[in-house]
N, CA, C and O atoms as a GROMACS GRO file, in nm:
protein
  528
    1MET      N    1   1.973  32.931  19.845
    1MET     CA    2   1.917  32.907  19.970
    1MET      C    3   1.967  32.776  20.031
    1MET      O    4   1.956  32.673  19.964
    2PRO      N    5   2.020  32.771  20.153
    2PRO     CA    6   2.068  32.650  20.218
    2PRO      C    7   1.950  32.544  20.221
    2PRO      O    8   1.831  32.576  20.226
    3GLU      N    9   1.995  32.425  20.216
    3GLU     CA   10   1.887  32.318  20.209
    3GLU      C   11   1.775  32.318  20.324
    3GLU      O   12   1.655  32.299  20.308
    4SER      N   13   1.849  32.348  20.454
    4SER     CA   14   1.750  32.335  20.564
    4SER      C   15   1.653  32.464  20.560
    4SER      O   16   1.537  32.455  20.602
    5GLU      N   17   1.700  32.579  20.511
    5GLU     CA   18   1.618  32.704  20.495
    5GLU      C   19   1.509  32.660  20.396
    5GLU      O   20   1.391  32.675  20.430
    6GLY      N   21   1.537  32.605  20.276
    6GLY     CA   22   1.449  32.562  20.178
    6GLY      C   23   1.344  32.468  20.226
    6GLY      O   24   1.230  32.482  20.184
    7ARG      N   25   1.377  32.365  20.318
    7ARG     CA   26   1.280  32.291  20.381
    7ARG      C   27   1.177  32.364  20.462
    7ARG      O   28   1.057  32.339  20.447
    8ALA      N   29   1.221  32.452  20.546
    8ALA     CA   30   1.139  32.540  20.643
    8ALA      C   31   1.063  32.614  20.547
    8ALA      O   32   0.943  32.589  20.551
    9VAL      N   33   1.100  32.695  20.463
    9VAL     CA   34   1.001  32.781  20.373
    9VAL      C   35   0.909  32.680  20.297
    9VAL      O   36   0.789  32.705  20.285
   10GLU      N   37   0.961  32.569  20.247
   10GLU     CA   38   0.856  32.477  20.181
   10GLU      C   39   0.744  32.444  20.281
   10GLU      O   40   0.627  32.460  20.247
   11ALA      N   41   0.776  32.398  20.404
   11ALA     CA   42   0.669  32.359  20.508
   11ALA      C   43   0.590  32.490  20.521
   11ALA      O   44   0.468  32.474  20.511
   12ALA      N   45   0.625  32.595  20.537
   12ALA     CA   46   0.536  32.704  20.554
   12ALA      C   47   0.438  32.732  20.426
   12ALA      O   48   0.316  32.750  20.432
   13VAL      N   49   0.512  32.732  20.321
   13VAL     CA   50   0.426  32.739  20.187
   13VAL      C   51   0.313  32.628  20.193
   13VAL      O   52   0.194  32.659  20.188
   14GLU      N   53   0.350  32.516  20.203
   14GLU     CA   54   0.238  32.411  20.208
   14GLU      C   55   0.138  32.431  20.301
   14GLU      O   56   0.022  32.409  20.269
   15GLY      N   57   0.171  32.474  20.429
   15GLY     CA   58   0.070  32.508  20.531
   15GLY      C   59  -0.008  32.627  20.484
   15GLY      O   60  -0.128  32.627  20.510
   16GLU      N   61   0.040  32.721  20.424
   16GLU     CA   62  -0.031  32.856  20.378
   16GLU      C   63  -0.129  32.793  20.262
   16GLU      O   64  -0.248  32.822  20.269
   17LEU      N   65  -0.091  32.722  20.174
   17LEU     CA   66  -0.180  32.672  20.060
   17LEU      C   67  -0.272  32.587  20.127
   17LEU      O   68  -0.383  32.590  20.073
   18ARG      N   69  -0.265  32.511  20.229
   18ARG     CA   70  -0.366  32.425  20.283
   18ARG      C   71  -0.470  32.527  20.341
   18ARG      O   72  -0.587  32.508  20.311
   19LEU      N   73  -0.442  32.617  20.410
   19LEU     CA   74  -0.527  32.727  20.470
   19LEU      C   75  -0.613  32.800  20.368
   19LEU      O   76  -0.712  32.863  20.403
   20LEU      N   77  -0.574  32.793  20.241
   20LEU     CA   78  -0.664  32.852  20.134
   20LEU      C   79  -0.750  32.749  20.075
   20LEU      O   80  -0.836  32.788  19.996
   21ASP      N   81  -0.741  32.622  20.100
   21ASP     CA   82  -0.822  32.511  20.056
   21ASP      C   83  -0.958  32.528  20.113
   21ASP      O   84  -0.974  32.536  20.235
   22PRO      N   85  -1.062  32.534  20.024
   22PRO     CA   86  -1.203  32.548  20.093
   22PRO      C   87  -1.247  32.444  20.190
   22PRO      O   88  -1.325  32.465  20.283
   23GLU      N   89  -1.192  32.325  20.160
   23GLU     CA   90  -1.223  32.223  20.264
   23GLU      C   91  -1.159  32.236  20.396
   23GLU      O   92  -1.214  32.187  20.495
   24VAL      N   93  -1.043  32.303  20.406
   24VAL     CA   94  -0.975  32.324  20.533
   24VAL      C   95  -1.048  32.446  20.582
   24VAL      O   96  -1.070  32.451  20.704
   25ARG      N   97  -1.086  32.536  20.513
   25ARG     CA   98  -1.146  32.671  20.572
   25ARG      C   99  -1.289  32.631  20.618
   25ARG      O  100  -1.345  32.703  20.700
   26ALA      N  101  -1.346  32.531  20.575
   26ALA     CA  102  -1.486  32.494  20.631
   26ALA      C  103  -1.473  32.402  20.760
   26ALA      O  104  -1.574  32.373  20.824
   27SER      N  105  -1.354  32.360  20.794
   27SER     CA  106  -1.356  32.261  20.914
   27SER      C  107  -1.273  32.339  21.026
   27SER      O  108  -1.162  32.392  21.012
   28ALA      N  109  -1.348  32.335  21.130
   28ALA     CA  110  -1.281  32.403  21.260
   28ALA      C  111  -1.164  32.316  21.303
   28ALA      O  112  -1.064  32.365  21.354
   29GLU      N  113  -1.179  32.184  21.280
   29GLU     CA  114  -1.062  32.098  21.324
   29GLU      C  115  -0.947  32.109  21.236
   29GLU      O  116  -0.835  32.122  21.285
   30LEU      N  117  -0.966  32.104  21.103
   30LEU     CA  118  -0.846  32.122  21.018
   30LEU      C  119  -0.784  32.252  21.037
   30LEU      O  120  -0.661  32.256  21.044
   31LEU      N  121  -0.864  32.380  21.048
   31LEU     CA  122  -0.814  32.509  21.076
   31LEU      C  123  -0.719  32.497  21.206
   31LEU      O  124  -0.599  32.526  21.204
   32ALA      N  125  -0.782  32.455  21.305
   32ALA     CA  126  -0.713  32.444  21.437
   32ALA      C  127  -0.572  32.387  21.429
   32ALA      O  128  -0.479  32.433  21.494
   33ALA      N  129  -0.560  32.278  21.342
   33ALA     CA  130  -0.447  32.206  21.333
   33ALA      C  131  -0.336  32.275  21.267
   33ALA      O  132  -0.221  32.231  21.271
   34GLN      N  133  -0.373  32.391  21.200
   34GLN     CA  134  -0.280  32.474  21.127
   34GLN      C  135  -0.238  32.610  21.206
   34GLN      O  136  -0.137  32.673  21.178
   35LEU      N  137  -0.324  32.645  21.303
   35LEU     CA  138  -0.310  32.775  21.377
   35LEU      C  139  -0.240  32.747  21.514
   35LEU      O  140  -0.275  32.657  21.590
   36HIS      N  141  -0.131  32.839  21.536
   36HIS     CA  142  -0.074  32.840  21.658
   36HIS      C  143  -0.165  32.885  21.776
   36HIS      O  144  -0.244  32.978  21.759
   37PRO      N  145  -0.154  32.820  21.894
   37PRO     CA  146  -0.245  32.864  21.999
   37PRO      C  147  -0.251  33.023  22.029
   37PRO      O  148  -0.351  33.078  22.074
   38ASP      N  149  -0.142  33.082  22.001
   38ASP     CA  150  -0.139  33.224  22.020
   38ASP      C  151  -0.167  33.311  21.886
   38ASP      O  152  -0.133  33.429  21.882
   39TYR      N  153  -0.221  33.255  21.790
   39TYR     CA  154  -0.257  33.313  21.671
   39TYR      C  155  -0.318  33.447  21.674
   39TYR      O  156  -0.406  33.469  21.757
   40VAL      N  157  -0.276  33.547  21.586
   40VAL     CA  158  -0.336  33.680  21.582
   40VAL      C  159  -0.338  33.712  21.425
   40VAL      O  160  -0.247  33.671  21.352
   41GLU      N  161  -0.436  33.780  21.380
   41GLU     CA  162  -0.442  33.820  21.251
   41GLU      C  163  -0.508  33.964  21.237
   41GLU      O  164  -0.607  33.997  21.301
   42PHE      N  165  -0.443  34.043  21.148
   42PHE     CA  166  -0.501  34.177  21.125
   42PHE      C  167  -0.565  34.149  20.976
   42PHE      O  168  -0.492  34.141  20.877
   43GLY      N  169  -0.692  34.135  20.971
   43GLY     CA  170  -0.761  34.107  20.843
   43GLY      C  171  -0.750  34.227  20.744
   43GLY      O  172  -0.704  34.336  20.777
   44ARG      N  173  -0.799  34.197  20.613
   44ARG     CA  174  -0.803  34.305  20.512
   44ARG      C  175  -0.909  34.396  20.548
   44ARG      O  176  -0.915  34.504  20.490
   45SER      N  177  -0.999  34.362  20.642
   45SER     CA  178  -1.101  34.469  20.693
   45SER      C  179  -1.026  34.560  20.794
   45SER      O  180  -1.081  34.663  20.835
   46GLY      N  181  -0.913  34.528  20.832
   46GLY     CA  182  -0.861  34.601  20.952
   46GLY      C  183  -0.890  34.560  21.087
   46GLY      O  184  -0.843  34.614  21.187
   47ARG      N  185  -0.970  34.458  21.085
   47ARG     CA  186  -1.006  34.378  21.232
   47ARG      C  187  -0.897  34.302  21.284
   47ARG      O  188  -0.828  34.235  21.207
   48ARG      N  189  -0.876  34.305  21.399
   48ARG     CA  190  -0.787  34.200  21.468
   48ARG      C  191  -0.869  34.084  21.517
   48ARG      O  192  -0.971  34.104  21.584
   49TRP      N  193  -0.828  33.964  21.485
   49TRP     CA  194  -0.877  33.843  21.501
   49TRP      C  195  -0.776  33.765  21.594
   49TRP      O  196  -0.654  33.772  21.585
   50ASN      N  197  -0.854  33.682  21.695
   50ASN     CA  198  -0.758  33.582  21.755
   50ASN      C  199  -0.796  33.438  21.697
   50ASN      O  200  -0.889  33.424  21.617
   51ARG      N  201  -0.727  33.347  21.736
   51ARG     CA  202  -0.748  33.208  21.693
   51ARG      C  203  -0.896  33.168  21.684
   51ARG      O  204  -0.952  33.151  21.576
   52ALA      N  205  -0.959  33.154  21.805
   52ALA     CA  206  -1.096  33.114  21.823
   52ALA      C  207  -1.188  33.204  21.718
   52ALA      O  208  -1.275  33.158  21.644
   53GLU      N  209  -1.150  33.329  21.728
   53GLU     CA  210  -1.254  33.421  21.632
   53GLU      C  211  -1.234  33.391  21.490
   53GLU      O  212  -1.332  33.388  21.415
   54ILE      N  213  -1.117  33.369  21.446
   54ILE     CA  214  -1.096  33.335  21.297
   54ILE      C  215  -1.149  33.210  21.264
   54ILE      O  216  -1.213  33.201  21.159
   55ILE      N  217  -1.130  33.098  21.347
   55ILE     CA  218  -1.196  32.972  21.314
   55ILE      C  219  -1.341  32.979  21.316
   55ILE      O  220  -1.401  32.908  21.235
   56ALA      N  221  -1.412  33.056  21.401
   56ALA     CA  222  -1.561  33.060  21.412
   56ALA      C  223  -1.594  33.140  21.271
   56ALA      O  224  -1.688  33.096  21.205
   57ALA      N  225  -1.530  33.242  21.228
   57ALA     CA  226  -1.567  33.322  21.117
   57ALA      C  227  -1.551  33.243  20.993
   57ALA      O  228  -1.636  33.240  20.904
   58LEU      N  229  -1.442  33.180  20.990
   58LEU     CA  230  -1.412  33.099  20.853
   58LEU      C  231  -1.507  32.976  20.844
   58LEU      O  232  -1.552  32.943  20.735
   59THR      N  233  -1.537  32.909  20.955
   59THR     CA  234  -1.636  32.801  20.932
   59THR      C  235  -1.773  32.818  20.941
   59THR      O  236  -1.848  32.721  20.933
   60ALA      N  237  -1.820  32.952  20.961
   60ALA     CA  238  -1.964  33.004  20.968
   60ALA      C  239  -2.024  32.959  20.824
   60ALA      O  240  -1.955  32.959  20.722
   61GLU      N  241  -2.147  32.924  20.828
   61GLU     CA  242  -2.208  32.879  20.692
   61GLU      C  243  -2.212  32.992  20.579
   61GLU      O  244  -2.204  32.966  20.459
   62ASP      N  245  -2.225  33.123  20.633
   62ASP     CA  246  -2.230  33.221  20.539
   62ASP      C  247  -2.088  33.265  20.490
   62ASP      O  248  -2.077  33.349  20.400
   63ALA      N  249  -1.974  33.203  20.554
   63ALA     CA  250  -1.848  33.246  20.504
   63ALA      C  251  -1.798  33.172  20.389
   63ALA      O  252  -1.696  33.212  20.333
   64ARG      N  253  -1.863  33.062  20.345
   64ARG     CA  254  -1.824  32.977  20.228
   64ARG      C  255  -1.807  33.065  20.104
   64ARG      O  256  -1.888  33.150  20.068
   65VAL      N  257  -1.691  33.032  20.043
   65VAL     CA  258  -1.661  33.116  19.913
   65VAL      C  259  -1.718  33.043  19.803
   65VAL      O  260  -1.724  32.920  19.801
   66ALA      N  261  -1.764  33.128  19.701
   66ALA     CA  262  -1.814  33.081  19.577
   66ALA      C  263  -1.692  33.008  19.500
   66ALA      O  264  -1.705  32.897  19.448
   67ARG      N  265  -1.581  33.075  19.497
   67ARG     CA  266  -1.469  33.038  19.411
   67ARG      C  267  -1.350  33.020  19.506
   67ARG      O  268  -1.346  33.081  19.612
   68PRO      N  269  -1.260  32.941  19.471
   68PRO     CA  270  -1.135  32.922  19.561
   68PRO      C  271  -1.049  33.055  19.561
   68PRO      O  272  -1.046  33.127  19.462
   69ILE      N  273  -0.994  33.078  19.655
   69ILE     CA  274  -0.894  33.192  19.671
   69ILE      C  275  -0.774  33.153  19.609
   69ILE      O  276  -0.714  33.049  19.635
   70THR      N  277  -0.734  33.248  19.517
   70THR     CA  278  -0.593  33.213  19.443
   70THR      C  279  -0.496  33.300  19.504
   70THR      O  280  -0.521  33.415  19.539
   71ALA      N  281  -0.365  33.233  19.516
   71ALA     CA  282  -0.250  33.307  19.562
   71ALA      C  283  -0.143  33.309  19.456
   71ALA      O  284  -0.126  33.217  19.376
   72SER      N  285  -0.067  33.427  19.462
   72SER     CA  286   0.032  33.446  19.351
   72SER      C  287   0.154  33.509  19.419
   72SER      O  288   0.145  33.570  19.526
   73GLY      N  289   0.266  33.493  19.354
   73GLY     CA  290   0.394  33.562  19.410
   73GLY      C  291   0.443  33.523  19.545
   73GLY      O  292   0.515  33.601  19.607
   74MET      N  293   0.406  33.399  19.599
   74MET     CA  294   0.439  33.363  19.714
   74MET      C  295   0.588  33.353  19.721
   74MET      O  296   0.649  33.295  19.631
   75THR      N  297   0.653  33.408  19.826
   75THR     CA  298   0.794  33.403  19.856
   75THR      C  299   0.829  33.384  20.008
   75THR      O  300   0.750  33.429  20.091
   76GLY      N  301   0.926  33.331  20.043
   76GLY     CA  302   0.947  33.310  20.190
   76GLY      C  303   1.092  33.323  20.227
   76GLY      O  304   1.180  33.307  20.142
   77VAL      N  305   1.117  33.351  20.353
   77VAL     CA  306   1.254  33.352  20.409
   77VAL      C  307   1.249  33.302  20.557
   77VAL      O  308   1.157  33.327  20.634
   78ARG      N  309   1.366  33.226  20.588
   78ARG     CA  310   1.360  33.170  20.716
   78ARG      C  311   1.422  33.296  20.805
   78ARG      O  312   1.531  33.348  20.780
   79LEU      N  313   1.348  33.331  20.897
   79LEU     CA  314   1.398  33.454  20.982
   79LEU      C  315   1.493  33.407  21.100
   79LEU      O  316   1.582  33.480  21.143
   80ALA      N  317   1.468  33.275  21.151
   80ALA     CA  318   1.534  33.214  21.246
   80ALA      C  319   1.511  33.067  21.245
   80ALA      O  320   1.426  33.024  21.167
   81PRO      N  321   1.577  32.984  21.319
   81PRO     CA  322   1.560  32.838  21.301
   81PRO      C  323   1.418  32.797  21.313
   81PRO      O  324   1.386  32.700  21.245
   82ASP      N  325   1.331  32.848  21.383
   82ASP     CA  326   1.190  32.816  21.393
   82ASP      C  327   1.088  32.921  21.345
   82ASP      O  328   0.973  32.921  21.389
   83VAL      N  329   1.131  33.007  21.255
   83VAL     CA  330   1.041  33.110  21.208
   83VAL      C  331   1.056  33.137  21.060
   83VAL      O  332   1.167  33.162  21.012
   84VAL      N  333   0.953  33.133  20.992
   84VAL     CA  334   0.946  33.176  20.844
   84VAL      C  335   0.852  33.281  20.818
   84VAL      O  336   0.742  33.287  20.873
   85HIS      N  337   0.893  33.360  20.737
   85HIS     CA  338   0.811  33.480  20.700
   85HIS      C  339   0.772  33.464  20.543
   85HIS      O  340   0.856  33.454  20.454
   86LEU      N  341   0.639  33.463  20.521
   86LEU     CA  342   0.585  33.451  20.374
   86LEU      C  343   0.525  33.577  20.338
   86LEU      O  344   0.472  33.652  20.421
   87THR      N  345   0.532  33.602  20.205
   87THR     CA  346   0.451  33.713  20.152
   87THR      C  347   0.402  33.674  20.029
   87THR      O  348   0.473  33.602  19.960
   88PHE      N  349   0.277  33.715  19.982
   88PHE     CA  350   0.200  33.689  19.868
   88PHE      C  351   0.077  33.772  19.857
   88PHE      O  352   0.033  33.846  19.945
   89ASP      N  353   0.027  33.752  19.738
   89ASP     CA  354  -0.103  33.823  19.705
   89ASP      C  355  -0.208  33.723  19.680
   89ASP      O  356  -0.182  33.614  19.627
   90THR      N  357  -0.342  33.763  19.723
   90THR     CA  358  -0.445  33.665  19.681
   90THR      C  359  -0.564  33.744  19.622
   90THR      O  360  -0.588  33.863  19.641
   91ASP      N  361  -0.632  33.657  19.550
   91ASP     CA  362  -0.762  33.713  19.492
   91ASP      C  363  -0.883  33.618  19.530
   91ASP      O  364  -0.899  33.500  19.502
   92ASN      N  365  -0.963  33.704  19.600
   92ASN     CA  366  -1.092  33.626  19.650
   92ASN      C  367  -1.208  33.693  19.577
   92ASN      O  368  -1.267  33.794  19.617
   93ASN      N  369  -1.233  33.629  19.471
   93ASN     CA  370  -1.346  33.670  19.391
   93ASN      C  371  -1.340  33.817  19.352
   93ASN      O  372  -1.443  33.883  19.347
   94GLY      N  373  -1.223  33.869  19.323
   94GLY     CA  374  -1.212  34.004  19.285
   94GLY      C  375  -1.138  34.096  19.418
   94GLY      O  376  -1.079  34.203  19.401
   95ARG      N  377  -1.152  34.046  19.514
   95ARG     CA  378  -1.114  34.121  19.634
   95ARG      C  379  -0.960  34.089  19.649
   95ARG      O  380  -0.925  33.976  19.681
   96LEU      N  381  -0.868  34.191  19.626
   96LEU     CA  382  -0.721  34.157  19.627
   96LEU      C  383  -0.658  34.200  19.747
   96LEU      O  384  -0.693  34.305  19.801
   97ALA      N  385  -0.555  34.118  19.801
   97ALA     CA  386  -0.486  34.160  19.924
   97ALA      C  387  -0.350  34.119  19.913
   97ALA      O  388  -0.319  34.017  19.853
   98HIS      N  389  -0.259  34.204  19.975
   98HIS     CA  390  -0.114  34.167  19.984
   98HIS      C  391  -0.118  34.103  20.127
   98HIS      O  392  -0.189  34.152  20.215
   99ARG      N  393  -0.045  33.998  20.147
   99ARG     CA  394  -0.053  33.917  20.277
   99ARG      C  395   0.092  33.886  20.331
   99ARG      O  396   0.187  33.872  20.255
  100SER      N  397   0.099  33.878  20.446
  100SER     CA  398   0.217  33.849  20.523
  100SER      C  399   0.187  33.752  20.630
  100SER      O  400   0.091  33.768  20.706
  101SER      N  401   0.272  33.645  20.638
  101SER     CA  402   0.242  33.553  20.744
  101SER      C  403   0.371  33.511  20.823
  101SER      O  404   0.478  33.499  20.763
  102LEU      N  405   0.362  33.490  20.946
  102LEU     CA  406   0.489  33.421  21.013
  102LEU      C  407   0.432  33.289  21.063
  102LEU      O  408   0.325  33.274  21.123
  103TRP      N  409   0.523  33.190  21.029
  103TRP     CA  410   0.504  33.056  21.065
  103TRP      C  411   0.617  33.012  21.164
  103TRP      O  412   0.736  33.031  21.139
  104ARG      N  413   0.574  32.954  21.275
  104ARG     CA  414   0.657  32.898  21.374
  104ARG      C  415   0.667  32.755  21.386
  104ARG      O  416   0.562  32.691  21.391
  105ARG      N  417   0.785  32.691  21.391
  105ARG     CA  418   0.794  32.538  21.406
  105ARG      C  419   0.762  32.519  21.555
  105ARG      O  420   0.807  32.594  21.641
  106THR      N  421   0.685  32.419  21.580
  106THR     CA  422   0.653  32.380  21.721
  106THR      C  423   0.665  32.229  21.731
  106THR      O  424   0.696  32.162  21.632
  107ASP      N  425   0.639  32.170  21.856
  107ASP     CA  426   0.630  32.017  21.867
  107ASP      C  427   0.535  31.964  21.764
  107ASP      O  428   0.558  31.857  21.709
  108ASP      N  429   0.420  32.042  21.734
  108ASP     CA  430   0.326  31.982  21.627
  108ASP      C  431   0.346  32.020  21.488
  108ASP      O  432   0.257  32.008  21.403
  109GLY      N  433   0.467  32.066  21.464
  109GLY     CA  434   0.494  32.102  21.310
  109GLY      C  435   0.480  32.254  21.307
  109GLY      O  436   0.461  32.323  21.408
  110TRP      N  437   0.491  32.303  21.176
  110TRP     CA  438   0.484  32.450  21.138
  110TRP      C  439   0.347  32.489  21.161
  110TRP      O  440   0.253  32.427  21.111
  111LEU      N  441   0.331  32.600  21.242
  111LEU     CA  442   0.200  32.657  21.257
  111LEU      C  443   0.196  32.800  21.234
  111LEU      O  444   0.294  32.869  21.264
  112LEU      N  445   0.085  32.853  21.180
  112LEU     CA  446   0.068  32.982  21.159
  112LEU      C  447   0.058  33.059  21.288
  112LEU      O  448  -0.020  33.025  21.376
  113TYR      N  449   0.145  33.172  21.301
  113TYR     CA  450   0.140  33.230  21.428
  113TYR      C  451   0.084  33.384  21.406
  113TYR      O  452   0.017  33.439  21.493
  114PHE      N  453   0.116  33.442  21.292
  114PHE     CA  454   0.066  33.586  21.275
  114PHE      C  455   0.021  33.595  21.134
  114PHE      O  456   0.085  33.533  21.049
  115HIS      N  457  -0.077  33.660  21.101
  115HIS     CA  458  -0.106  33.691  20.966
  115HIS      C  459  -0.164  33.830  20.938
  115HIS      O  460  -0.244  33.877  21.018
  116GLN      N  461  -0.130  33.897  20.832
  116GLN     CA  462  -0.177  34.030  20.803
  116GLN      C  463  -0.215  34.041  20.668
  116GLN      O  464  -0.139  33.994  20.583
  117ALA      N  465  -0.332  34.102  20.629
  117ALA     CA  466  -0.374  34.117  20.502
  117ALA      C  467  -0.411  34.267  20.475
  117ALA      O  468  -0.483  34.330  20.553
  118THR      N  469  -0.357  34.323  20.356
  118THR     CA  470  -0.370  34.467  20.323
  118THR      C  471  -0.452  34.468  20.182
  118THR      O  472  -0.407  34.409  20.085
  119PRO      N  473  -0.570  34.537  20.177
  119PRO     CA  474  -0.632  34.540  20.053
  119PRO      C  475  -0.559  34.619  19.952
  119PRO      O  476  -0.485  34.709  19.993
  120PHE      N  477  -0.570  34.596  19.825
  120PHE     CA  478  -0.514  34.668  19.720
  120PHE      C  479  -0.604  34.659  19.590
  120PHE      O  480  -0.686  34.570  19.568
  121THR      N  481  -0.575  34.766  19.508
  121THR     CA  482  -0.646  34.752  19.381
  121THR      C  483  -0.537  34.749  19.273
  121THR      O  484  -0.445  34.830  19.275
  122ALA      N  485  -0.547  34.654  19.178
  122ALA     CA  486  -0.442  34.634  19.084
  122ALA      C  487  -0.474  34.752  18.964
  122ALA      O  488  -0.582  34.786  18.914
  123LEU      N  489  -0.355  34.793  18.942
  123LEU     CA  490  -0.366  34.903  18.814
  123LEU      C  491  -0.354  34.823  18.687
  123LEU      O  492  -0.290  34.718  18.687
  124PRO      N  493  -0.416  34.870  18.575
  124PRO     CA  494  -0.394  34.804  18.449
  124PRO      C  495  -0.246  34.773  18.414
  124PRO      O  496  -0.211  34.672  18.354
  125SER      N  497  -0.164  34.868  18.458
  125SER     CA  498  -0.025  34.861  18.413
  125SER      C  499   0.062  34.787  18.523
  125SER      O  500   0.185  34.779  18.512
  126ASP      N  501  -0.006  34.734  18.628
  126ASP     CA  502   0.058  34.665  18.747
  126ASP      C  503  -0.011  34.537  18.776
  126ASP      O  504  -0.078  34.526  18.879
  127PRO      N  505   0.002  34.439  18.690
  127PRO     CA  506  -0.077  34.310  18.706
  127PRO      C  507  -0.023  34.233  18.837
  127PRO      O  508   0.088  34.260  18.882
  128LEU      N  509  -0.099  34.146  18.889
  128LEU     CA  510  -0.069  34.072  19.004
  128LEU      C  511   0.072  33.995  18.961
  128LEU      O  512   0.088  33.958  18.844
  129PRO      N  513   0.166  33.974  19.059
  129PRO     CA  514   0.276  33.889  19.039
  129PRO      C  515   0.229  33.742  18.995
  129PRO      O  516   0.122  33.692  19.029
  130GLN      N  517   0.320  33.684  18.920
  130GLN     CA  518   0.283  33.553  18.884
  130GLN      C  519   0.373  33.461  18.971
  130GLN      O  520   0.484  33.499  19.009
  131ASP      N  521   0.318  33.328  19.004
  131ASP     CA  522   0.409  33.229  19.072
  131ASP      C  523   0.523  33.188  18.997
  131ASP      O  524   0.523  33.179  18.874
  132GLY      N  525   0.625  33.161  19.074
  132GLY     CA  526   0.752  33.106  19.009
  132GLY      C  527   0.862  33.201  19.015
  132GLY      O  528   0.971  33.173  18.968
   0.00000   0.00000   0.00000
């Protein structure tokens, strides 16, 4: 992977991991700093969310997670000079999802532009991918 592509993917991965941090997820200000103004998400429930809706939902008092969300198998590729695509799996207290994110470089840095989650059930013979 060329050095500049590696830095772009690294920046997107760092941003994605910040968004999984319970402290960030509890703060409208910290979330807003990571989400592109035109952000759209197709959640694991199938619902379509815009930036304001997802910030309100994640920062609601009853949205706080008991355990941190864990990510595994995160990989990324730079699709264009200012666009990175990440894929990974998450486990949120036993709720598993395949995830796909598009990150765009802006004047404010790398921001999450689009995210999609698809629920799945791990089969005993098909464990979650490991990082690395």
